Every structure is written in C-alpha cells, then in structure tokens.
N, C-alpha and C positions, 0 to 999 in steps of 0.2 A: 076826879083828878086826871089830868092828861097823862098818858103813858110816858115813862122815862125814855129819853133818846138812847138809841143804841150806841155803844162805844165805838169811836172811830178806829179804823185799822191803821196802825202806824207801821211803816216799813221797818224792816230789821236794821237798815243802815241808820235811819233816824233814831231808832231806839238805842243803837250803840253810841251815837253821838250824844244823845241825851244822858246816857249813863255815865259819861265822862264829865266830871266836874272840874272846871277850870277856875280856880280862885283868882283873886286880884293880884296876888304876888307873882304869878307866872308859873308856878310849879304845877305839874300835871299830877292829879290824884287818880289813881287807878282803883277801880272797884275790886273787891276781894276776889271775885271769880276770875276776872281778867288777869290779875296779878298772879293768881295761882297758875293759870295756863301759861303765862309768859315765863314763870319760873321753871315749869316743866319743859317747855320748848327750848329755852335758852337761845333766843335769836341773837345774832351778832349785832353789836352796836355800830351803826353807820356814822355816827357823829365823829368828826375829825378832832384830834387832840387840840387842846387850847394852846399848846406850845408853838404851833405853826402860825407865824405872823402873816398878816395880809401882804406885807412887803415881800416876803419870801415866795409866796404863791405867785405874785406878780413877776418875780424874777424867773420862776420856772417857765412862765409862758412867754418870756422875751427871748428871741433868737438873734444871735450875732451874725450879721451878713458881711462883716468886714473881712478882707483877704489879708492873710499874713499877720493878723493881729493876735496877740496872745490872749488866752481866756482869763478874765479877771478872777480873782479868788472869790469863793462863795460869800465871804463876809463883807466884801466891798460892795457898795451900792452899784446897781446896774447903770451904765452911762446912758444918757439920752440918745436914741438913734438919730443919725443924720440922714435927712431925707435926700440930699443931693450927692451923697458919697458914691453910690452905685453908678449913677449916671456919669460921674466924672472919671471913674476907673474903667468901666466896660464901654468900649467903642461900639457904635451901631454896626449891625451886620451888613457886609458888602456883598452884593449879589451881581451876577452877570447882567441882569437887566439894568441895574444902576450904571455899570460900566458902559453898556451900549448907549444908554441915554446920554451919558457925558460925551462919548465920542461923537454921536450924531449932533449934539448941540454945539460942541466946540470946533470940530473939524469940518462941519457942514457937508457931511456925506450921508448917503442913504443908509437905511437900516440893513438892507440886503448886503451892501458892500461892507458894512461894519461886521456883520455876522461872518462874511467870507474871510475877512482879515483875522477875526478871532479864531476861525477854524484853521487857517494856515499857521497862526501862532501856536495853536495847540499841538499840531503835528510837527512843528519845527521846520516847516518848509514855506518858502515864499514864492511868489510868482516869478521873481527874477531868477531865483535858483532853478526853478523848473525850466524856464526858457534857456538858461545857460546849459543845463543838462541835455535838453533837446538839441541845441545847436552843436554841442560836443558830439552827440551820437550821430547827427547828420554828417558832420565833418569826417568822423571816422569811417562811416559807411561809404562816403564818396571816395575817400582815400583807398579803401579796400577795393572798390570797383575799378578805380584807375589802375591800381597795382595788378589786379587780375587781368584786365584788358592788355596791359603792357606785357605781362608774362605770356599770355596766349599769343600775342603778336610775335614776340621773340621766338617762341616755340614753333609757330607756323613758318616764320622765315628760316629758322634753322632746319626744319624738316624739308622745306622746298630746296634749300641749298644742298642738303645731303642727297636728295633725289637727283638733283642736277649733276652733282659730282659723280655719283654712282653710274648714272647714265652715260657720262662722258668716259668713265673708266672702262665700262663694259664694251669691248670691241666687237663682241658677237652680235649685240642687239642693235637694230637700226635706230637712229636718233629720231627720224621722222617716219612714222609708220602709217600706212593707209588704213582707213577704217575697215574692219572685218565685215565681210558679207555674211558670214556664218559664225555662230558661236563655237568656240573651241576651248578645250580645257587647258591646253598649254600652247606656247608659241616659241618657235626657234627660228633663227635666221639662216639663210643659205647664200653666202657670197658668190656672185657670178663672175667676178673679175679674175682674170688670169687662169681660166679653166676652159678646156675644150669640151665639146659636146659629149664625147664618150666618157671622159672622167666625171663629168657632172652627172650623167645618168647612172654611172656606177656608184657614185656617192649617194644618190637617192636610193638606189637598190640596197646598199649596205645599211643605210639608215632605216629602211623598212625591216630588215632582218634583225637589227640590233635594238629596235624599239621595245621598251618594256612598259608601255602605257597601260592604264586601266582598261579592262574590257568594256567596250562600248564608247570609249572616249575618242575624241578627234584631236590630233596634234596639228597645229597650223605651221606650215613652213613658208617663211617670207623670203623670197629671193631679193637680194639687195645689190645695189650698185654704189660705187664710190663717186661722190660729186664734191664740188667746192662751192662755197658760198661767195658772196660779193667781196668779202675780205680775204679770200684765198684760203680759208680754213677748210680742210677736207671733212666730210661727214658722209654717213651712209643713208641712202634713201631706198624706199621700196621700188623694185623694178616694175616696169610696165609689162603688159601681156606680150607685146611685140618683142621686147627685150628678152623675156623669159623663153618664148618659143624660138627666138634666134639663138640663145645660148644653148638650147637643147638640140639645135641643128634640125629642126622640123621643116617639112616642106609644105606647110599650110598655105593655101591660096591667099594672095594679097587681098582679094575681095572679102574673104572670111575674116581676116585680121581687122580690116577696116569696119566690118559690120559688128564687131565685138567691142566691148568697153576695154579701156586700158587697165582698169582695176579688176582683180580676180582673186579667187581663193584657192590655194593649193595646200593640201594636207594629207594626212594618213589616218585612216579610220581603223581602229583595233577591234576586229570582230573574230570571225573564224580564222582570219589572217590579217596581216597589216596591209590593208588595201589602199592604194592612192586614189585621190579624187580631185576633180577640178570643177569649180563653180564660176561661171563667167556671165556677167550681165550682157544682154543683147541690145544692140542699137537698131539693127535692121533685121527683122526675122526672116524675110524672104531671102536676102543675100546670105544670111548666116546659114540657113537651111541648105541652100544650094552649095555654099562653100563646104559644109560638112559632108555632103554627098560626094563632092569632088575629093575631099581629103580622105575618104574611106580607103582609097587605094594604098596609101602609105601611112595611115594613122598608127597602126600597130607597130610598124617598124620604126617610125619616128619617135615613139614614146618608150619603147623597150630599150634597156632593161629596167627603166623606172617603173613601167607597167610590165606585167607578166607577158613575155613574148609568146606568140602563137604562130605555129608554122604557116607559111604563106600558101602552101598547097595542101590539097586534100584529095583522096581517091574518089573519083566520080562513079556514076552508076555502071559504066562499062569497065571499071577497074583502071581507068586511066587517070593520072593526076591532073587536077584542075585548080584554079586559083580559089582560095578561100575568100568568101565574101560575107558582108553583113546581111542579116535577115531581120524582118519585122517581128517583134514580140510585144506583149502587153505586160507591164509590170505596174502593179498598184493602180490599175485603170488608166495608165498613161502609155502612149505609143513610144516604143523604144527600138532603136537600131542596135543590134547586138552581134558580136563576133564570138562564135562558139568553137571549142576545141573538138577533137575527134570523138570524145565521149558525150558531146552535146551540152557541156557545161559552159555557161557564159563567162568569158574571160575579159571582154572589153565591150563597153556599150556607151551610147550617148543618147540624150533625150532633151526635148524642149517641153518641160511641164507647163510652162507658159511661154508666150511669145517674147518675154523679156528675160528668160533665164535659160542658160545652156549648162547641162550637167554631163561630165565625162567621168566614168567610174569603172571599177573592175568587179567589185562584189555587189550582188543584188541587195545585200543587207545595208550597204552604204547608201543605196538609192532611197531606201525607206527612211533611214536616219536623216539624210539631207532634206527630204521633203518635210519631215517633222520639224526640223530646226528652221527651215524657211517659213513654215507657217507660224512658228513662234515669234519671228521678227516681222511677220506680215509682209513677206515678200512673195508669197504664193497664195 
C-alpha cells in the first residue's frame, strides 16, 4: 500500500478563521476557548448604538457656510445647501494688478505711467503739486536775493555818503591827497596858508617834540594849500615841492627844484628821537646832484629849526674857526653826504640811493627804515 500523505500545514490565521463557525442566520458563534479569552480580556465594544440614525450622522457631517443665518435646531432636518449662495455674497478679490490693467485698457496709457500715478496717489502728492511747490520756492528765493541786493546797495550808498560828509566836515584833512611815496602809520595835514617861514618851521619843531607815536613808526605830514574848484567852492589840496620849499623860505637853487618831482614825502620817524625826513623823486639825476652840492651851503640853515640846527662854524686845525661842510660817508653801502656836529655825530645828510630817489634825513636809523620801505613798494 502506498504511504499515507503527510498532513498539510495550515497557517494559524486560517486555522482561526476555520474555527469560527458562521451559521446562516448571521450570528457569530465563538468557540469556547475564544469566548473564555474574550471574557477575561473584556475588550470594549466598537459597535455604534442602534439609536443613532443615519440621518443624524449625515447632519453631523454637514457644515453651514451661510453668513448671519441662525443655526437650525437639532430636530429640524438639514436644509439642502445652495451652491450659488457663496458666489453671490463674496465678491471677487480686487488686486493692484487688476486696477493697473483697467487703467491701461481704458485710459490708453503705458504701464509705467500708470504705476507712477499710483505711486503719487499712494503718497498723496501729484506732479502738479510738486511743480507748484518748486515754483513757490524759486519765487521766494528770487525775492530774498533781490531784497539782499537792495539792502546791500542801500548800505553801500549810506556808507559812501557818510564818508563824504565826514571828509567835508574835517577841516584838517585835505580833500584831495597825493599818493604816498612811502608807507606811513598815520597822516596829518599842515596848512601852509597865512603862515610865515619862521612860524612854519617852529610849528614843525613843536610837532616833533610833542609827537607820541609808536617807536619805529613814521607819521606823514601833508602840507596843504587852499584852492577853489570850477564852481568857486574852496577845498584843500596837497602842496607841491616848490610851494613847500617856498613856504619854508629855503634858498634851494631853481635848477634843483626843476630837476625834482612836484610830489614828495615829508614825515617824522620815531626812533631814538623824532627825526624829520624828506623823500623826493628825481627827474634829472645830474642836475639834482649838482643842485644839492650847491645847496649844501645853506641847507642846514634853511631847514632849521624843523631839522636840528648845527653851528655853521667849527674850529680848524690851527684853532681858527672855519665853515662847517658836508663830508662823504658810507651808510648801508650807499654814498652819503653828511653834516656832523663837533662830536662827530651825523645831524643832517642826503643821499641818492638810486638815480630816481633823493633822501634828506637827520637820523641814520631813518635812512635804514626808508630803504626798507622803498624796497617794500619796489621803488628801490
């Protein structure tokens, strides 16, 4: 006989299914072992109670999307939802893109222009308003400039008028003054009218003694003469060199006066003493030099007491008196003709540092200062 077939291995899941007998009536019969296990475990029953009707489950799953409508009672049947209700109440979303498209389509303008208008509308400013503000600002600035210019013009005219009035009221200062050949710290006038030579020299000598200028400064003295203009109004003008030498009563040679310029500088230099000085431009050097040699005979007497007087005579080698004369000396590498006193101190000198300048002075320190100031104005 053939051997018996080996029993087939049935999986545990199939054996469990087979152990459950399902009768025709639909009731589930549990085997005794499984029933015993279920009684011990007491698993919760997942079956829903039969009291919940299918209609109520359907109501729980239905959501009401109507706005402002009251919730119907639980016992009332759920109304049938309206498909077009939300679309009729909620309007479509309006965006900036839609607005720009409408503006471009209706007003026939470019997209860039439309964006610019929207930007201006957002900030509350328009192009017309900006232009109006710019025009207002320009008009205000123009008005301010015109007002400032008018104010400066009025102030300038007032200042000029004030200077003119003051210059007219000042009787001591000349109205027309010759340009200065030399820089001076202060300037005073010296009227030459109605004064004789001796009084004029004494006035200059007293001014030398009473001067309280700063050490090293030069005070310019401007001799003046009274003149009248074309309308007959009197005014003061600067005197010429010929008028000044004539007012001092000097005996300067006529060739010397013609060889010198009519403009000159007369002043007082404050150093170890208040020393007078004269600076005169030269027109002809040969005639001026010859004229000064001739004037040496009376130069000290003609200028004193405006210049320090020096005795005319001096004791000679034999003990006899003889006339005092000028001698040649060198000062600052320039040839100088000097008149010395009995102690050998220079009291009066003159020099031609260039062929265009004549210097007459008393103190050697004045000669150095005059040269320095002439170099400053490039006249030396």
